[in-house]
C-alpha positions in Angstrom: 21.6 -19.6 -8.9 20.0 -18.7 -5.6 16.3 -18.5 -5.2 15.1 -14.9 -5.5 11.5 -15.5 -4.4 10.4 -16.4 -0.9 6.9 -17.8 -0.6 6.2 -16.2 2.8 7.4 -12.7 1.7 5.6 -12.8 -1.6 2.4 -14.0 0.1 2.5 -11.2 2.6 3.0 -8.7 -0.3 0.2 -10.2 -2.3 -2.2 -10.0 0.6 -1.4 -6.4 1.3 -2.0 -5.5 -2.4 -5.0 -7.8 -3.2 -7.7 -5.3 -2.4 -6.0 -2.5 -4.4 -5.6 -4.9 -7.3 -9.2 -6.1 -7.5 -10.7 -2.6 -7.2 -8.4 -0.9 -9.7 -9.9 0.7 -12.8 -10.4 0.3 -15.7 -9.7 -3.4 -14.9 -7.8 -5.2 -12.2 -4.2 -4.3 -12.2 -1.3 -3.1 -10.0 2.2 -1.6 -10.4 4.7 -2.5 -7.6 7.9 -0.6 -7.4 11.2 -2.2 -6.2 9.5 -5.5 -6.6 12.6 -7.8 -6.0 16.3 -7.9 -5.3 17.7 -5.7 -8.1 20.9 -7.7 -8.4 19.6 -10.4 -10.8 17.9 -7.7 -12.9 21.1 -5.8 -13.1 22.7 -8.9 -14.6 19.8 -9.5 -17.0 20.1 -5.9 -18.1 23.9 -6.3 -18.6 23.4 -9.4 -20.8 20.3 -8.1 -22.6 20.7 -8.8 -26.3 20.9 -5.8 -28.6 18.3 -5.5 -31.4 21.0 -6.6 -33.9 21.6 -10.0 -32.2 19.9 -12.6 -34.4 17.5 -14.0 -31.8 14.6 -11.7 -32.0 11.2 -12.2 -33.5 10.3 -8.8 -34.9 6.9 -7.4 -35.7 6.7 -4.5 -38.2 3.2 -3.3 -39.2 0.9 -0.3 -38.6 0.1 -1.4 -35.0 3.4 -2.9 -33.9 7.1 -2.2 -33.9 8.5 -4.6 -31.3 11.0 -7.4 -30.7 10.4 -10.6 -28.8 12.9 -13.2 -27.7 10.4 -15.9 -27.2 11.7 -18.8 -25.2 14.4 -19.2 -22.7 16.8 -21.0 -25.0 17.6 -17.8 -26.9 19.0 -15.8 -24.0 21.9 -16.2 -21.5 22.0 -19.1 -19.1 21.5 -16.7 -16.1 18.4 -15.0 -17.7 17.0 -18.5 -18.5 17.3 -19.6 -14.9 15.7 -16.4 -13.7 12.8 -16.9 -16.1 12.3 -20.4 -14.7 11.8 -18.8 -11.2 8.9 -16.7 -12.5 7.3 -20.1 -13.4 7.9 -21.5 -9.9 5.4 -22.2 -7.1 6.3 -19.1 -5.0 5.6 -16.7 -7.8 2.4 -18.6 -8.9 1.1 -18.5 -5.3 1.9 -14.8 -5.2 -0.2 -14.2 -8.4 -3.1 -16.3 -7.2 -3.3 -14.5 -3.8 -2.9 -11.1 -5.5 -5.5 -11.6 -8.3 -7.9 -14.1 -6.7 -7.6 -16.3 -9.7 -6.9 -19.9 -8.6 -5.2 -22.8 -10.4 -2.9 -20.6 -12.5 -0.4 -22.3 -14.7 2.8 -20.8 -16.1 3.8 -21.1 -19.7 6.6 -23.6 -20.1 7.1 -22.5 -23.7 7.1 -18.7 -23.1 4.9 -18.3 -26.1 4.9 -14.5 -26.7 6.8 -14.2 -23.4 10.4 -13.8 -22.4 12.4 -10.7 -23.2 10.8 -7.8 -25.0 12.1 -4.5 -26.3 10.9 -1.6 -28.4 13.4 0.4 -30.3 13.3 4.1 -31.1 10.3 4.5 -33.4 8.6 1.4 -32.0 5.1 1.1 -30.5 2.4 -1.4 -29.6 -1.1 -0.3 -30.5 -4.0 -0.6 -28.0 -5.3 -4.1 -28.1 -6.9 -7.0 -26.3 -4.5 -10.0 -26.0 -4.7 -13.4 -27.7 -6.8 -15.5 -25.3 -5.7 -19.2 -25.9 -2.3 -20.8 -25.6 -0.7 -21.4 -29.0 0.6 -24.8 -28.1 -1.9 -25.8 -25.5 -5.3 -24.7 -26.8 -7.2 -25.9 -23.8 -5.5 -23.2 -21.7 -7.0 -19.7 -21.4 -4.7 -16.7 -20.9 -5.7 -14.9 -17.6 -2.8 -12.9 -16.3 0.0 -10.8 -17.7 3.0 -9.9 -15.5 5.6 -7.4 -16.8 8.9 -6.6 -15.1 10.6 -3.5 -16.5 14.3 -3.1 -16.9 14.7 0.6 -17.9 17.0 2.8 -16.0 17.0 6.6 -16.5 13.8 6.4 -18.6 12.5 9.9 -19.1 8.8 10.9 -19.7 9.7 12.4 -23.1 10.8 9.0 -24.3 7.1 7.9 -24.2 6.7 4.2 -23.6 4.1 4.3 -20.9 1.8 1.3 -20.7 -1.8 2.6 -21.2 -4.9 1.0 -19.9 -8.1 1.9 -21.7 -11.7 1.7 -20.7 -13.9 -1.0 -22.2 -15.6 1.4 -24.6 -12.3 2.7 -25.9 -13.2 6.3 -25.2 -10.3 7.2 -23.0 -7.0 6.1 -21.5 -7.6 5.8 -17.7 -4.1 4.8 -16.5 -0.6 5.3 -17.7 2.3 3.4 -16.2 5.9 4.3 -16.8 8.3 1.4 -17.6 10.7 2.0 -14.8 13.5 -0.4 -13.6 12.3 -3.1 -11.1 8.6 -2.1 -11.5 6.3 -5.1 -11.7 2.9 -4.6 -13.4 0.3 -7.3 -13.2 -3.2 -7.2 -14.8 -6.1 -9.4 -15.7 -6.4 -10.5 -19.4 -9.9 -10.7 -20.9 -11.2 -10.0 -24.4 -12.2 -6.6 -23.2 -9.2 -5.4 -21.3 -7.6 -3.0 -23.7 -4.0 -1.8 -23.2 -0.9 -0.9 -25.2 2.1 1.4 -25.8 0.6 3.5 -28.6 2.9 6.5 -28.5 6.0 6.3 -30.6 9.1 5.5 -28.6 11.4 8.5 -28.7 14.4 7.3 -26.7 17.9 8.0 -28.0 19.4 5.8 -30.7 21.1 2.8 -29.1 18.6 2.7 -26.3 15.4 0.7 -26.1 12.4 0.0 -23.8 13.2 -3.3 -22.2 11.0 -5.7 -20.2 10.4 -9.3 -19.1 6.9 -10.5 -20.2 5.2 -13.4 -18.5 1.8 -15.0 -19.2 -0.3 -17.2 -16.9 -3.2 -19.5 -17.8 -6.1 -21.6 -16.5 -8.3 -24.3 -17.9 -11.3 -22.4 -19.1 -12.5 -18.9 -18.0 -15.7 -17.1 -17.0 -18.0 -16.6 -20.0 -18.3 -12.9 -19.4 -14.6 -12.5 -20.3 -15.0 -14.0 -23.8 -15.7 -12.1 -27.0 -17.5 -14.4 -29.5 -15.2 -15.4 -32.4 -12.1 -13.8 -30.9 -8.9 -15.9 -30.4 -5.9 -13.8 -31.5 -4.7 -10.3 -30.6 -7.3 -7.7 -31.5 -6.1 -4.1 -32.1 -8.4 -1.1 -31.8 -8.2 2.5 -33.0 -8.1 5.3 -30.5 -10.6 8.1 -30.7 -9.7 10.3 -33.7 -7.1 7.8 -35.0 -7.2 7.4 -38.7 -6.2 3.9 -39.8 -4.8 3.5 -43.3 -7.2 2.0 -45.8 -7.0 -1.8 -46.1 -5.6 -2.3 -42.6 -7.6 -4.7 -40.5 -7.4 -5.2 -36.7 -7.0 -8.9 -36.2 -3.4 -10.0 -36.2 -4.3 -13.2 -38.1 -6.0 -11.4 -40.9 -4.8 -7.8 -41.4 -2.3 -6.8 -44.1 1.0 -5.3 -43.3 2.5 -7.9 -40.9 6.1 -8.7 -41.3 7.6 -11.1 -38.8 11.3 -11.6 -39.2 12.2 -15.2 -38.2 16.0 -15.7 -38.3 17.6 -19.2 -38.2 18.1 -19.2 -34.4 14.5 -18.4 -33.9 13.3 -21.2 -36.2 15.6 -23.7 -34.5 14.1 -22.8 -31.2 10.6 -23.6 -32.5 11.6 -27.0 -33.7 14.1 -28.4 -31.2 13.4 -28.9 -27.5 15.1 -26.5 -25.0 17.7 -29.0 -23.8 19.0 -29.5 -27.3 19.2 -25.7 -28.1 21.0 -25.2 -24.8 23.6 -27.7 -25.8 24.0 -26.0 -29.2 24.5 -22.6 -27.4 27.3 -24.1 -25.4 
């Protein structure tokens, strides 16, 4: 596979967008259209597993209706190799220059990352992300990068990424999940975001993306909410939460995570073994 990221070109892009990124409200973020050569994304999209393929980790509860193919061993070889490039030095340098956060580290395990999709009827409630790496607890999650894979996505399908103010009084930004649009934003315990409107795309279609997380050792104290470690969901103004539902993913009722055999194998065996099994 050829390299799709050029350090010089990405650095130039990052420098041109850094001021816009850092000054964005309600928290640092940016959306970059036509981010990369569309050819590899076309192939990823062509090979994108349907919801019926038994590789997905599925969340079904009041706040979430989503599918994650965590880890590169669960997808095609081409998609795996492309995911590795998002963990490469050129892309890391790009993120550091864009965000101003130094010493970023990619996630070699793709915990929570990889391919994502929301089917018709799915959603992802407004939340602040988990803040520590599940396998490497000394690492703090600092940056999310999302690359969208949706062609012919219409506004009436919903699916916009919403960025909310710290007080959870209003949505300040909506970003449509359009093909080859890269979204990058800071992760703190107070940066609230989500896809809270029910997905209304036609049956057989889904909202598809590549999700990538980046970490540092430690983080500024002002970004930390005392006692918070996992994903924290919040109610929108006027939203009535069913009785008994709590907001912390580790604690609240109603979580159903479907872990099929392939997903469980991927958690136990190292990637080189699962790649051999795929072949």
